[in-house]
VOBAPA-717618 format. One record per residue: residue in one letter; x, y, z of N, C-alpha, C in turn. Coordinates in steps of 0.001 Angstrom, whole numbers, padded with zeros to 6 digits, always signed. Each point is the difference from the previous one (the first is absolute). Example, Ala and Ser with C-alpha at 12.3 -4.5 7.8 and 13.67 -1.06 7.14 Angstrom:
BEGIN
A+013190-005690+007800-000890+001190+000000+000900+001200+000000 S-000350+001050-000720+000820+001190+000060-000770+001090+000730 
END
This chain:
BEGIN
M+037870+025126-016641-000944+000017-001117-001256+000748+000419 S-000453+000919-000825-001182+000778+000337-001260-000826-000169 E-001028+000343+000758-001276-000697-000104-000682+000356-001321 K-000856-000914-000455-000741+000249-001223-000928+001190+000191 T-000136+000784-001052-000955+001100+000026-001364-000538-000420 I-000968+000127+000879-001352-000485-000277-000868+001177-000414 T-000632-000137-001141-000897+001030-000501-001437-000419+000280 A-000743+000841+000685-001376-000348+000375-000999+000823-000799 L-000964-000694-000588-001114+000668-000666-001004+000464+001052 P-000743+001072-000273-001044+000405+000948-001088-001064+000087 A-000463-000267+001209-001027-001018+000227-001236+000638+000608 D-001164-000393-000479-001271+000477+000540-000337-000801+001255 E+000321+000550+001152-000130-000737+001253-001448-000217+000431 T-000960+000593-000700-001398-000309+000309-000296-001470-000278 F+000794-000607-000884-000198-001418-000315+000637-000924+001036 A+000597+000577+001037+000566-000809+001080-001000-000243+001119 V-001161+000649-000082-000995-000046+001074-000964-001165-000217 A-000212-000792+001026-000914-001140-000105-001413+000457-000331 A-000639-000717-000900-001388+000295-000357-000920-000318+001172 S-001186+000553-000049-000975-000224+001068-000462-001454+000015 A-000545-000409+001130-000526-001358+000113-001083-000254-001033 E-000816+001020-000274-001075-000139-000992+000571-000218-001397 S+001071+000714-000330+000617-000152-001310+000612-001385-000157 V+000641-000482+001037+000584-001346-000030-001093-001049-000179 E-001112+000161+000692-001114-000953-000121-000583+000018-001409 R-000118+001187-000603-000516+000087-001366+000929-000717-000976 A+001287+000204+000169+000966-000672-000863-000081-001514+000177 A-000103-000454+001236-000071-001433+000274-001235-000625-000638 E-001140+000663+000137-001235-000521-000583+000106-000076-001517 A+000572+001036-000616+000147+000015-001454+000979-001079-000462 L+001096-000174+000719+000962-001041-000348-000648-001381+000043 R-000783-000245+001032-000694-001292+000081-000927-000188-001192 G-000689+001061-000386-000877-000073-001156+000754-000249-001301 N+001279+000357-000007+000835-000196-001188+000807-001296+000041 G-000316-000874+000948+000595-001328+000005+001193-000205+000907 F+000354+001008+000802+001128-000112+000914-000489-000424+001389 A+000753-000863+000666-000233-000240+001420+000617+001165+000760 V-000665+000469+001046+000475+001186+000714-000055-000239+001501 H+001070+000408+000676+000044+000043+001459+000351+001422+000407 I-000626+000485+001044+000358+001302+000577+000564-000248+001392 V+001198+000520+000246+000646-000173+001304+000391+001371+000545 D+000238+000062+001286+000298+001283+000635+001438+000450-000212 T+000945-000920+000086+001410+000383+000007+000820-000864-000951 A+001219+000483-000281+000926-000783-000817+000358-001317+000687 A+000069+000023+001326+000280-001234+000740-001116-001020-000217 D-001236+000477-000035-001130-000894-000275+000101-000580-001408 A+000388+000841-000963+000152-000462-001384+001089-001068-000082 R+001087+000242+000702+001105-000964+000004-000464-001352+000527 E-000713+000012+001096-000485-001252+000584-000958-000713-000949 L-000905+000764-000607-000988-000585-000909+000658-000611-001227 V+000891+000753-000619+000608-000445-001255+000897-001206+000223 T+000885+000071+000978+000939-001106+000189-000697-001281+000453 A-001111+000149+000712-000758-001186+000401-000688-000665-001186 A-000330+000791-001021-000741-000522-001143+000896-000511-001122 L+001284+000352+000018+000883-000394-001092+000357-001483+000083 P+000056-000672-001150+000406-001412+000007+001500-000136+000253 T+000394-001087+000598+001421-000232+000254+000630-000904-001051 D-000817-000506-000930+000507-000939-001012-000082+000558-001413 K-000241+001307-000129-000105+000635-001311+001051+001094-000140 A+000430+000251-001227+000992+001050-000259-000647+001367+000136 I+000567+000836+000881-000586+001307+000293+000979+001107-000384 L-000512+000991-000717+000779+001194-000324-000517+001171+000817 A+000872+000576+000817-000321+001242+000702+000492+001152-000874 S-000922+000800-000512+000387+001129-000835+000782+001023+000812 T+000842+000768-000693+000679+001110+000656-001060+001016+000407 S-000143+000235+001289-001108+000801+000508+000344+000556+001364 E-000147+001306+000165+000204+000593+001313-001045-000501+000987 T-001211-000260-000473-001045-000529+000878+000408-001348+000571 L+000508-000874-000860+000442-001313+000489+001205+000126+000912 R+000923+000889-000351+001201+000169+000828-000355+000531+001380 L-000780+001061+000039-000324+000640+001273-000879-000880+000886 S-000854-000792-000598-000894-000865+000769+000694-001248+000523 G+001156-000331-000578+000693-001230+000379-000376-001197-000843 I-000948+000169-000916-000448-001121-000836+001118-000460-000930 Q+000749+000944-000556+001082-000372-000901+001052-000845+000710 E+000352+000389+001212+000967-000781+000772-000544-001382+000325 D-001290-000081+000343-000610-001296+000297+000116-000938-001198 I-000286+000524-001195+000014-000837-001197+001421-000362-000403 D+000895+000992-000017+001322-000196-000594+001067-000481+000970 A-000191+000213+001301+001097-000265+000935-000337-000949+001142 S-001266-000321+000196-000352-000819+001164+000270-001480-000199 G+000072-000438-001258+000158-001423-000280-001294-000778+000017 R-001110+000675+000289-001302-000681+000061-000583-000241-001381 F+000407+000822-000971-000641-000024-001308+001013-000280-001109 K-000499-000435-001155+000840-000220-001178+000148+001331-000736 S+000896+000814+000491+000198+001334-000552+000810-000054-001285 I-000557+000550-001062+000731+000069-001264+001237+000876+000146 R-000128+001123+000683+001162+000881+000167+001108-000678+000809 A-000376-000717+001036+001009-000688+000805+000699-001083-000820 E-000767-000734-000791+000586-001062-000812+000925+000561-001083 Q-000268+001237-000425+000795+000599-001071+001032+001012+000520 A+000231+000003+001294+000867+001010+000609+001418-000025-000564 D+000488-001179-000384+001369-000086-000512+000061-000070-001523 W-001124+000228-000663-000006+000013-001459+000619+001293-000512 D+000761-000096-001062+000577+001173-000643-000969+000478-001078 P-000629+001176+000170-000970+000475-000996+000588+000129-001408 R+001292+000227-000091+000620+000128-001315+000024-001332-000735 V-000046-001094+000760+000054-001331-000577-001390-000631-000087 R-000830+000263+001028-001275-000703+000100-001194+000956-000044 N+000147+001085-000726-001080+000977-000081-001288-000612-000543 D+000101-000816-001050-001202-000608-000582-000677-000941+000988 D+000794-000766+000745-000578-000903+001004-000713+000797+001090 M+000615+001090+000442-000611+000837+001028-001285+000638-000516 R+000049+000467-001229-001183+000664-000579-001174-000968-000103 T+000244-001198-000484-001106-000932-000211-000549-000555+001309 T+000887-000342+000945-000498-000550+001261-000748+001044+000814 R+000450+001257-000072-000664+001051+000770-001274+000492-000674 S-000173-000317-001262-001221+000405-000702-001148-000963+000256 A+000317-001229+000412-001058-000998+000195+000226-000820+001260 P+000047+000650+001171+000132-000757+001252-001331-000657+000366 D+000055-000927+000919-001262-000557+000508-000802+001092+000698 V+000698+000822+000793-000648+001079+000751+000858+001255-000107 V-000621+001128-000257+000689+001282+000087-000626+000802+001135 V+000843+000628+000803-000470+000866+001088+000617+001369-000229 G-000816+001040+000047+000522+001341-000242-000956+001070+000477 S+000069+001135-000660-000903+001102+000292-000323+000693-001314 V-000781+001041+000068-000341+000809-001168+000176+001460+000385 H-000154+000890-000968+000190+001421+000293-001298+000758+000233 A-001117-000611-000375-001298+000633+000271-001113-001026-000120 V-001039+000225+000783-001244-000770-000081-001132+001005-000126 T-000857-000189-000978-001103+000944-000181-001250-000476+000721 E-000859+000930+000294-001237-000347+000702-000964-000808-000871 D+000267-000066-001313-000811-000873-000844+000701-001333-000261 G+001050-000299+000794+000560-001342+000009+001045-000306-001044 R+000892+000945-000288+001091-000257-000931+001345+000160+000716 L+000949-000826-000390+001348+000030+000556+000945+000574-001050 V+000814+000964+000395+000909+000658-000936+001436-000201+000491 T+000829-000560-000877+001402-000243+000321+000884+000602-001073 A+000955+000813+000399+000952+000594-000932+001354-000674+000170 S+000797+000013-001076+001294-000661+000046+000951+000636-000995 A+001282-000037+000332+001024+000439-000944+000337-001127-000973 S+000246-001189+000524+000392-001129-000848-001183-000860-000432 G-001053-000029+000816-001125-000897-000258+000226-001398+000552 S+001039-000168+000815+000391-001348+000427-001073-000721+000811 Q-000818+000748+000730-001031-000644+000820-001352-000116-000714 L-000149+000677-001127-001324+000137-000590-000528-001287-000627 A+000881-000815-000578-000458-001257-000601-000607-000911+001057 A+000678-000107+001139-000519-000833+001092-001299+000567+000542 Y-000058+001318+000138-001213+000641+000511-001197-000242-000913 A+000220+000124-001301-001112-000055-000949-000519-001413-000214 F+000932-000966-000145-000455-001351-000360+000981-001098+000382 G+001308+000314-000019+001005-001046+000109-000038-000792+001286 A-000270+000663+001114-000056-000699+001285-001305-000772+000144 G+000102-001174+000596-001216-000765+000259-000895+000689+001008 R+000629+000637+001008-000730+000794+000988+000711+001327+000182 A-000761+001036+000291+000564+001323+000251-000576+000553+001292 V+000883+000574+000823-000416+000639+001249+000614+001393+000031 W-000847+001012+000181+000481+001377+000085-000347+000577+001370 V+000991+000578+000659-000194+000655+001292+000064+001503-000250 V-001057+000712+000402-000145+001391-000430-000395+000897+001167 G+000814+001012+000269-000320+000973+001024-001150+000901-000402 A-000729+000511+001002-001207+000787-000265+000284+001324-000698 Q+001254+000472+000040+000313+001251-000691-000014-000174-001519 K-000060-001237-000459-000027-000265-001440-001419-000086-000562 V-000996+000058+000866-001396-000030-000447-000399+001394-000469 V-000450+000082-001258-000359+001287-000594-001361-000101-000673 A-000532+001137-000383-001374+000042-000504-000167-000692-001344 D+000927+000245-000933-000217-000464-001361+001327-000210-000719 L-000091-000444-001261+001200-000325-000756+000856+001229-000284 D-000615+001125-000305+000782+001217-000243+000845+000363+001218 T-000605-000115+001183+000735+000308+001221+001087-001033+000251 A-000277-001258-000334+000999-001057+000160+001233+000284-000854 L-000213+000400-001238+001125+000280-000891+000761+001245+000457 R-000727+000957+000545+000664+001191+000534+000827-000372+001233 R-000518-000900+000805+000761-000458+001176+001302-000667-000437 V-000068-000815-001041+001203-000652-000520+001060+001026-000381 E-000402+001007-000765+000957+000961-000545+000516+000989+001047 T-000873+000406+000914+000375+001095+000894+000411-000454+001397 Y-000189-001270+000314+000395-000478+001327+000834-001282-000058 A-000539-001060-000607+000728-001272-000018+001317+000124-000760 L-000023+000664-001163+001232+000145-000772+001076+000783+000753 P-000291+001172+000559+001055+000699+000752+000589-000828+001134 K-000842-000757+000711+000502-000821+001096+000859-001156-000526 E-000461-000660-001062+000766-001101-000582+001286+000509-000639 D-000037+001197-000559+001180+000582-000620+001131+000159+001014 V-000330+000465+001183+001012+000133+001055+000504-001377+000425 R-000924-000951+000166+000409-001354+000394+000922-000608-001047 A-000333+000166-001277+000803-000576-001076+001399+000604-000045 Q+000096+001293+000262+001322+000630+000013+000870-000568+001110 H-000604-000224+001163+000753-000615+001104+000351-001456-000310 A-000963-000743-000535+000175-001444-000172+000812-000366-001237 Y-000238+000724-001101+000586-000392-001276+000935+001047-000606 G+000002+001190+000591+000829+001062-000550-000530+000601-001273 K-001308-000150-000246-000586+000587-001197-001434+000428+000268 R-000506+000868-000849-001346+000549+000171-001061-001013-000418 S-001201+000189+000496-001128-000828-000396-000861+000738-001001 V-000941-000717-000588-000897+000571-000993-001267-000844-000040 V-001115+000614-000325-001233-000762-000233-000006-000394-001475 A+000395-001232-000274+000092-000477-001382-001202-000847-000390 K-000569-000711+000982-001101-000919-000287-000996+000053+001148 I-001275-000061-000338-001056+000032+001018-000974-001142-000259 L-000295-000759+001048-000989-001066-000057-001233+000429+000773 I-001175-000140-000621-001268+000264+000671-000779-001312+000074 N-000112-000551+001194-000802-001208+000214-001420+000431+000340 S-000885-000123-000972-001375+000450+000193-000931-001107+000463 R+000384-001241-000274-000862-001123+000368+000844-001261+000031 E-000322-000908+000921+000641-001312+000030-001011-001039-000453 V+000315-000682-001106-000935-000976-000563+000323-001429+000407 V+001161-000216+000618+000380-001339+000463-000415-000137+001462 P-000958-000876+000304-000493-000115+001380+001119-000303+000996 Q-000001+000709+001117+000898-000217+001138+001471+000271-000332 R+000257+000708-001096+001400+000277-000344+000560+001180+000774 S-000764+001085+000133+000561+001273+000463-000597+000453+001321 T+000871+000408+000909-000411+000471+001320+000610+001366+000268 V-000816+000909+000516+000465+001323+000388-000173+000136+001513 V+001085+000345+000679-000043+000252+001441+000129+001503+000200 L-001096+000632+000377-000012+001444+000245+000321+000282+001462 V+000984+000852+000208+000438+000343+001347-000518+001392+000337 R-000677+000150+001111-000620+001280+000333+001022+001116+000281 E+001252-000375+000269+001032+001004+000214+000834+000175-001265 A+000758+001079-000059+000879+000257-001137+001276-000808+000132 I+000412-000624-001091+001274-000714-000044+000464-000051-001447 G+001301+000168-000201+000553-000003-001347-000283+001290-000733 F+000197-000018-001321-000342+001189-000797-000540-000369-001368 
END
């Protein structure tokens, strides 16, 4: 059997470069002003240690599909270590054709959602793009707590640049991943912009000074 033919869109690799320390600090300060708790760490390993130490062991946790979580080891910690009440682990043997509604509702309102975003602006906004929108309900409101781990290459000057990063870098990278994982192309169908968190202590952003994910 021949291997699948993967079609790759051109990607703007300038968006793969970690932002300067000054840019990361500006984003962090703005995020705090917009109601987000913010931590800045040096490496993905530091982020992994910080996040897993802070997660509750008695609450239902959803780890979003995320290259940042996968590469950092956070996804494995949540879903495979047995330390946490992982929604994905609990639903591993569910048939989506039979229990799609149950999966949709439980994943839309977990106690805690852990994931990433596709861009952070220096004025403190988080931008997340999605084909299905499956993670967006939890990100916006459904989860009691939200934690986002974000590599420094995702820090950009403004919203226009964030949206350009989504279309010209994150989408091409996700498109290739989707073809390998699902056998179909990806698309930017829905975009969530978190401009402010009004629920005290709900949302945390962990900014990593190195590049990770896309």
